[in-house]
N, C-alpha and C positions, 0 to 999 in steps of 0.2 A: 580796475575796480575790485576792492576786496569783497569777501563773502558777506560781511555785515552790511555793506552798502547795497549789494545786490539783493539781499534779503529784504532790506528796507524798501527798495524800489518795487519789488514784487508785491509786497504788502500794500504799498501806496496804489499801484495799478489795480489790484483786486478791490480795494476800498472804493476807488473811483467807479469801477464797473458796477459794483453793488449799488452805489449811490445813483448812478444813471438809471439802472433798472428800476429802483424804487420810485424814481421820479416819473418814469414813463408808464409804469404798470397801472392799468385801469381796473377798478373793482370788477370782480366777476359776480357770480350769483350769491345773493344774501337772502336766506329764507325770511328773516325778520327785518330786512332792510327798509329804511325809511329815508325821506329827505324833507327838508324844510322849504316851504315857499312863503315868502312874506309879500303881501300886496298892500301898498300904501296909497290911499285915495287922497290926492291933493286937489281934487276938484271941489266945486261948491255944491255938488249934488251927490246923493247916494248912488252907488253903482251896484248892479247885480252881478254876482260871480257864480259861474257853474263850472264844475270840474268833473270830467269823466276819465277814469284811469283804470284800464284793464290790466290786471296783474295775473301772474302765472299760477301760483300755488296758494289757495285753490283758484281755478279759472273763474274769477269773479270780477265785478266792476266796483270800484270805489267812486261813489257819487257825492259831490258836495254842491249844495245850492244855498246861497246866502246873500246877504246885502252888507256892503261896507259903507258906513255913514261918511259924510263929507269930513275930511281932515283926519280920519281914523285909519288905522292899519290893523291887519289881521294876519296871523301866522297859521299856515296849514301844514299838517303832517301828511305827506304823500307816500303811500305804500310803493316802495321802489326796490324791487328784488334784483334788478339788473339795469342796464343802460336802456332807458325807455323814453318814449314820447307820450305825453298825456294831453288830452284836449282841454282847453281853457276857453270859456266864453266870458267876455266882459261886456255887459249890456247887449248881449246877443251877438257880438262880433267874435268870430272864432280864431283861435291861435293854437299852434302846437308849441309845447314847452318840453325841453329836454331836461332830464335829470339822471342821476346815478346814485347807487346806494350810499346812504349816510352823507349826502351832500348838504350839510348844514351851513347856513349863512352863504350858500353859493347862488341861490336864486332869490332875487328880489325884483318886484315890479313897482314902478311909479306911474300913477295915472294923473295926468294934468288936464287943466281946463281946455286946452287947445286940442284935446282928443288924442294927444300923443301917449303912447305906451312905451315906457323906457325900461329896459332890463339893466340890472346891476348885479354885482357879485362876481365870483370867479367863473361862472358859466355865462357871463354877459355876452361874450363874442359869439358863442354857439347859438344862444337864443335870439340875438339880434340878426344873425344869419338866417335862422329859421323864419323869423318875421318877414324878412325881405324875400326869402325864397318862395314862400307860399303865396305871397302877393304877386310874384312874378311868374312862377311855373305852375302853381296850383298843387294839388295832392299828387303824391308819387304812386298811389295805388288806385284811387277811384276811377281814373281814366281807363284802367284796364277792364273794369267790370263790364261795361257796355259791349266791349269786344268779345268777352267770354260768352256772353249771352247771345251774340250774333251768329249769323250763319256763314261767316267766313271760314275758309279752310284752316285746319289746325297749324299748318305750315305758316300761313300768313299771320295767325294769332301769335306764333312764336316771334315773328319779325316785329309785330306791334309791341310785344313785351320788351324786346331788346331795344327798340327805338325809344320807348318811354324811359327805360333805365339809362340809356345813353344820354338823354336830355338832362337828367338829374345828376349824372356823373360829371357831365361837362360843366354844369353850374357849380358843383362842388369844387372841381379843379380850378375854375375861374376865381374862386374866393378862398382857396386853401391857405394862402399867405395870411389871411385874417383870422385863421382858426388854429387851435392847438393841434399838434401832429397826431396825438392819440385819437382825437375826435375825427379827423379826416380818415384815419385808418379804419375806425369803427364804422363810420357812415358808408364808406366804400364797400365794406363787407356786408353791411345791412342791405344795401341796394342790390347786391348780387344774390343774397339769400332770398330777398323779396322776389326778385326776378325768377329764380329757380322755383320757388314755392308757387308762384302764379302759373307757371307752365304745367307743373304737376297737378295742381289743384284744378286748373281749368279743364285738363283732360278728364279727370275724375268726375267733375261736375257735368261735363257735356255727355259723358257716357251714362252716368247713373241718374241724372236729373232730367236730361234733355233727350235721352235715347238716341244720341248721335254716335255714328261710327267714324272715328277719325283715323286716318292713316298716319302713322308715325314716321318721321324722317329717320334715315339710318343713324344708329348710335345715339338715339334720342337721350337716354339717361346720361351717358358719358358727356355729351355736349351740354346738357342742362346743368349738370353739377360742375363741370369744368375743373378748375383748380380749387374749388371751395373745399374746406375741411369739413368732414362730417362731424368730427369731434372738436368743437371750438368752445372751451369752457368759458372764455371771456364773453361770449355772446349769449350765454345762458341768462334767462330772465327777460330777454328781448323777444317779443311775440313773433316777429318775422322769422327769427331763427327757429323757434319752436314749431311754428307752422311748417317750415321747410322740413324739419326732422320728421314730423308726422306724415307729411305727404311722401317724402322719400322712402320711409319704411313701408308705407302702404303700397307704394309702387313695387317695391321688391317682393312683397307678399302676393300681389296680384296685378301684374303689369297691364293687363287688358281690362281690369276692373269688371270681370265677367263672373266672378265667383258668386254662387247663389247666396242670398241673405240667410243667416241662421234662422231656423224656424222652431227651435226648442231650446230649453235651458242648457242641455248638454252641448248643443252645437254652439251656443253663444260662449260658453266657458272655453271650449276648444278654440273658438275664433280669437278670444283674447289671449289665451296661452300661446297660440301660434305667433301672435304679434309680439308677445314678450320674448319668445325665442329669437325672433329676427332682431329685436332691439339689443338683446344680450350679445348677439353675434356681431352686430355692426357698431355698437356704441361702447365707449370705454369710460371707466372711472366716474368722475363727477357728472359728466354728461349723461351717462347711462342711468345713474341713480336718480338724477333730477327728472329725466324723461319718464322713468318708471313711476316715480312719485306723482308726476303730472297725470299719467295715464290712470293710475289707481284712484287718484282723486276724482277724475272724471267719471269713472265707473261708480264710485260711491255717490256722486252727485246725481247720476242719471239712471243707473241700474244697480242700486245697492243690493237688491235681492240676488244678483249674480255673484257678488263679491266673495272671494275665497280668502279666508284669513291667512292661509299659508303663502299667498302671493306677496305679503309684506316682506318675507324673507328673501325675496329676489333683490331687495335693496340692501346695499352694504352700509351706507351711511346711517349711523344710529339716529342722528337728528331727523333725517327724512323718514326713517322708520317710525319715529315718535310722532311726526307730523301726520302720517297716514293713520296711525292708531288713534290720534286725537280726533281726526275726521270721523272715524267710526263711532267714537263716543259722543261726538257733538250732538247737542239737542237740535234735531231738524225742525224746519218749519212744518207745522201740522204733524206732530209725532203721533204714533199709535196711541189711541185713547182720547185724542182731542175731539172736540165737537166739530161738526161740519160747518165751515164758514157760511155765513148767510149770503144768499143770492136771490134775486127776483128778476127773472128773465122771461122772454117771450119766444114762442116758436114761430114758424113761418106763417101760420094762420092767425097770429095775434093772441093765442092762448097763453096766459101767464102762469108761471111756475115759481113757487118759493122752495127753498131748500128743504123746509119742513114738510112739504107735500109728499116727499118720498119716504117719510118715516113708516116703518112697518115692512119696508122692502130692503133687500140688499141692493146697494147702489154702486154701479161702476160709472164713473165720470171720465170721459175721454176729452181732453182739450186738444184742439186742432186749429189749423188756419188754411185758407185756400192756397197759400203759396208753399205749403209744406208737403212735398211729395211723399215722404215716409208716412205722414198722417193718412194720405189718400190710399196708400197701399194697405192700411189697416181696415179700410171700409168693408171689404168682403168678409173678413173675420169678425168684425163687429156685427155685421148683419147676421152671421151664423149664430152669434151669441143671442141676439134679439129673438131669433127663431127658436133656439134651444130653450130659452127661459120664458117664452111668451105666456105660458099658463102657470108660471110660478112667481113667488114674491121676489122677483128680481127686475131691476130697471137698468137698462143701458142708456146712458144719457151722453150725447155728444154736444159739447159747448164750443162754438166757433169764436175765436178771438183774433184780434189783429187783422181783420179782413173787411172788405166792403160788403154791405148787406146784400146788394143785388147779386154779387158773385156767389155769396154763400147760398142764396136761394137757388141759383142755377145749378150749383154743385149737388144740392139735395136731390134735384130731379135727375141730373146726369148720372149720379151713382146710385140712385134708388135707395137712399139710406132708410133703413127700417128702425133705426134707433129713435129715441126721443131727442129731437134736435132743437137746441136753443142757441141764441145769438147774443153776444156781449159786445157792447160798444161803449165809447166814452169812459165815464168813471167806472162802470162795471168791468170794462176790459182791464183797466189798471188795478182795480181792487182785487179781482180774481187772480191776476198774475202775482200780486203781492201775497194774498192770503194763502194761496196754494203753493207758493214758492216755485213758480214756473220759470225755469231758466232755459228750457229747450222743449221743442215739440217733436213728436207727440208726447203728452204727459197724461198719465192715468192715475186715478185715486179710487180706492176701494173703501166703501163705507158700509157698516152693518145696519140692521133693521132699526136700531135705536138712534141712528144718526151719529154714530161714533166711528172715527177713522180707524180702519183696520190697517191700511198701508197707503201712504202717499208715495208717489213715484213708483207705483206697483207695476207688475207685469202688464204687458199690453195684451190685446185680444189674441194676437198671433203668437204669444209666448205662454199659452196654456193657462191663462188667468181663470178659465172655467174650472180647473182643478181646485183652485182656492175657493171659488164661489160654491162649488159642490160641497166642500167641507163646511162652509158657513151654513148652507141649507140644512145639513145634518144637525148642526148645533141648534139652529132655530127650531127644527122639528122636535127636538128633545124638550125645549122650553115650552113650546106651544102644546 
């Protein structure tokens, strides 16, 4: 063979390799990724459609609730930053739907009068598989929850997690010939990340929330992670992988979950910076940048008053830097200067309070729920505030949401709450969560004597909010 023929053959082989790689490569993380879902209603009746889709940056939920008339079709744009599953309800019947970034014309559903739901498009085989799987095996994570909250030993909890994972792996293997190779590879990894995440998260939950002391088996972390890659850029955008990263890094920072909770702003800032240092050491490239952007976004959402602008420089990717900067600039729900949202609630004795009743006083509202252990840990500090300001124009109001009324009343007695305690149920529960932008508990809002918001998602009682209240009292004294 002469040199020209050999050169031609090498070029041909290289071209084929590139072509093969381009065909098997799956989209990784896309900050602005979306996918299209078309639903065509071929039935003779209108159908209700509800979509719930949790996406990564920022950690929010996309919710769609609508009706499709008989014979009509609707297109939905689904936020799709990675390879994801979102929840779809058709007339109340639940389904899991798979999508990936920029999957246009790949997802289509047909609804027929015989009650059949048929998937079409290039993701048809995946979603038909999911439809059959969840009707056969059920959820691959809900079954684990009851065991996490149980009193079985942690060693047995590990066995339960492994057995649930094995069940779903076996089902995947059984049907792998019906599915694209890239999806089988992705789903196998997702199940393994889910399994590792649940072991780590269950340990943390049992220690911090249930005060349980679990004995860890030898080489727990090594056996939990196994052959999983810590840095897997193709899994970015999938919630199970990101949950795994968060729990893995938390375990490295505090394997026994015994570190005391930060009690001041300086300690909180150090807590976050220590976490960033661990992430910088363990993570690489796109994974590191995406994780840091995810973490910074969560701080801006939940504890914006702690955010340090220089933290943005820890991210190398300019697009993700801009994303965090945009979050800082974004108009928040209930910004500074807004009026207090209206509410009309009762205390345990039946006395009714309107939001306007507190005008003339500096008002700290703490939202909590009976299931929220961090909320309950705030009670002693909130009682201290109530005592400190009992003779001053300051009101500490605790509003219980997402809870049973009788349990709320029992907690008031059990913890001897000295604050003004109100209860929100039904529409008031929903309205307050929307009006105050409540995405996690505990949630506190500081309001001045004119009923004007000073800070939504402000410091908690345990985070020296009294220093801010003291400054407001000085301002009020000058005016009075």
